[in-house]
C-alpha positions in Angstrom: -113.4 121.0 5.0 -110.3 122.4 4.2 -106.9 121.1 5.6 -105.1 123.2 7.7 -101.8 124.6 6.0 -98.4 124.3 8.1 -96.6 127.6 8.7 -92.6 128.6 9.3 -92.0 131.4 12.2 -89.7 134.5 10.8 -86.9 135.1 12.1 -89.1 137.9 14.8 -92.0 135.2 15.2 -94.6 135.9 13.8 -95.6 133.1 11.7 -96.4 132.7 8.1 -98.8 129.9 6.4 -96.3 127.4 4.2 -98.3 128.2 1.1 -99.7 131.7 0.0 -101.8 132.0 -3.4 -99.9 134.7 -6.3 -101.7 136.6 -7.8 -98.7 137.9 -10.8 -100.5 138.6 -13.9 -103.6 138.5 -12.7 -105.8 141.4 -14.4 -107.0 143.8 -12.4 -110.5 142.9 -12.5 -110.2 138.9 -12.1 -108.4 139.6 -9.1 -111.2 139.3 -6.5 -112.8 136.2 -7.8 -109.6 134.8 -7.6 -108.8 135.4 -4.6 -111.8 134.3 -3.4 -111.7 130.9 -4.7 -108.5 131.5 -3.9 -109.8 131.6 0.1 -112.8 129.7 -0.3 -110.4 126.9 -1.0 -108.5 127.5 2.4 -105.7 129.7 1.3 -105.2 132.4 4.3 -101.7 133.8 2.5 -102.4 136.5 -0.3 -99.8 137.8 -1.8 -99.1 140.8 -4.3 -97.2 143.6 -4.8 -97.7 147.3 -6.5 -97.1 147.0 -10.0 -98.8 143.9 -10.2 -102.1 146.6 -10.5 -104.5 144.9 -8.6 -104.6 145.8 -4.6 -106.9 146.8 -4.8 -109.0 143.6 -6.9 -106.9 141.4 -3.5 -108.5 143.9 -0.9 -111.9 143.5 -1.9 -111.9 140.1 -1.9 -111.0 140.6 1.3 -113.0 143.0 2.7 -116.4 139.9 0.9 -114.4 136.9 2.2 -115.7 137.0 6.7 -112.7 136.3 7.5 -111.4 137.5 10.2 -108.3 140.3 9.3 -106.3 138.0 12.4 -106.3 134.4 9.9 -105.1 136.3 6.5 -101.5 137.1 6.2 -100.9 139.6 3.2 -97.8 140.8 2.0 -97.5 143.2 -1.1 -93.6 145.0 -2.3 -92.4 148.2 -2.8 -91.2 148.5 -6.6 -88.4 150.3 -8.1 -90.0 153.6 -9.0 -91.0 153.8 -5.1 -87.5 153.1 -4.5 -85.8 155.8 -1.5 -87.2 157.0 2.4 -90.4 159.1 1.6 -91.3 156.9 -1.3 -91.5 153.6 0.0 -93.6 155.3 3.4 -95.8 157.2 0.2 -96.3 154.0 -2.0 -96.6 152.1 1.9 -99.9 153.7 2.8 -100.6 153.3 -1.4 -100.8 150.3 -0.8 -102.7 150.1 2.8 -105.5 152.1 1.0 -105.8 150.0 -2.2 -105.7 146.9 0.0 -108.9 148.2 2.3 -105.7 147.0 5.3 -104.8 148.8 9.1 -101.5 146.5 8.7 -99.7 144.5 6.6 -98.7 141.4 7.8 -95.6 141.0 4.9 -93.4 143.8 2.7 -91.4 143.8 0.4 -89.0 145.6 -1.3 -89.2 143.6 -4.8 -86.0 144.0 -6.2 -82.6 145.6 -5.1 -82.5 147.2 -8.1 -78.2 148.5 -7.1 -78.2 150.8 -10.5 -80.2 152.8 -8.6 -78.6 152.1 -5.1 -81.1 153.2 -3.1 -82.2 149.6 -1.5 -80.6 150.6 1.4 -82.7 153.3 2.1 -85.9 152.2 1.2 -85.2 149.3 3.8 -84.3 152.1 6.4 -87.8 153.3 5.8 -89.3 149.1 6.3 -87.5 149.2 9.2 -89.6 152.6 10.3 -92.9 150.8 9.3 -91.8 148.2 11.8 -91.1 149.6 14.0 -94.5 152.0 13.9 -96.0 148.0 13.8 -97.6 149.0 10.7 -96.2 146.1 8.9 -95.8 142.5 11.2 -92.7 141.4 8.9 -89.8 143.6 6.7 -88.4 141.0 3.5 -87.1 141.4 0.5 -87.1 139.5 -2.9 -84.9 139.0 -5.7 -81.7 139.8 -3.5 -78.4 138.1 -4.2 -76.3 137.6 -1.1 -74.1 141.2 -1.5 -77.4 142.7 -1.3 -78.8 141.1 1.4 -74.9 141.5 3.2 -75.1 146.2 2.0 -78.8 145.7 3.8 -77.6 144.3 6.7 -74.4 145.6 7.7 -76.4 149.1 7.2 -79.4 148.3 9.0 -81.4 147.9 11.9 -83.9 144.8 10.9 -82.3 141.7 9.6 -84.7 140.4 6.8 -87.6 138.1 7.9 -87.5 137.1 4.2 -86.2 136.8 1.4 -88.2 135.7 -1.2 -86.7 133.9 -4.5 -87.3 132.0 -7.9 -86.7 128.9 -7.0 -87.8 125.2 -8.4 -85.8 122.6 -9.8 -84.6 123.9 -12.4 -83.3 127.0 -10.3 -81.9 125.5 -7.2 -80.4 129.5 -6.2 -78.0 127.4 -3.4 -75.8 129.8 -2.8 -78.9 132.8 -1.9 -80.3 129.8 0.4 -76.8 129.7 2.3 -76.4 133.4 2.7 -80.6 133.4 3.6 -79.8 130.3 6.0 -76.4 131.9 7.7 -78.6 135.4 8.4 -82.3 133.2 9.2 -83.4 134.2 6.9 -87.0 132.2 5.5 -86.6 131.8 1.8 -89.4 132.2 -0.1 -89.9 130.9 -3.5 -91.9 132.8 -6.6 -93.0 130.1 -9.5 -92.0 126.7 -7.6 
């Protein structure tokens, strides 16, 4: 018997498991077995990204799992090279196809890449996907307070999540405070 994983309510009312299985640096050919084992162990939140190159492996594991789609929470991310309005829409559809899904639970901008200055345009594309109900929640990853402030000022939806590196050696207190100020859940990567 597996223990139920507690959830947290995002700022739009969506419930997200507090513990998830990330597949960063898992080769695609090993991903299906790894995700299948994680699902058997009780994980229901799986975190991937287009840049990881293993969305197909995640999708195969999900398809083989027999777990109802509504019982899963799947996150992916748009990479820097796919930033921009039209590019983000195309990248999202490509991720869905690789994952074999009809929608994502959470879609994140992987990095703000301020030197490209496309993260607000990218955010507007994500807002469209969210409005079209192709994504249950949208958020960001690795955003500092200034990046958050710009997205909030120029967008119409406040990010639900900011996924940042967070562990005892890197506590990221300024980012956590900015997230809290706006009702954004801080999600740790490499905890």
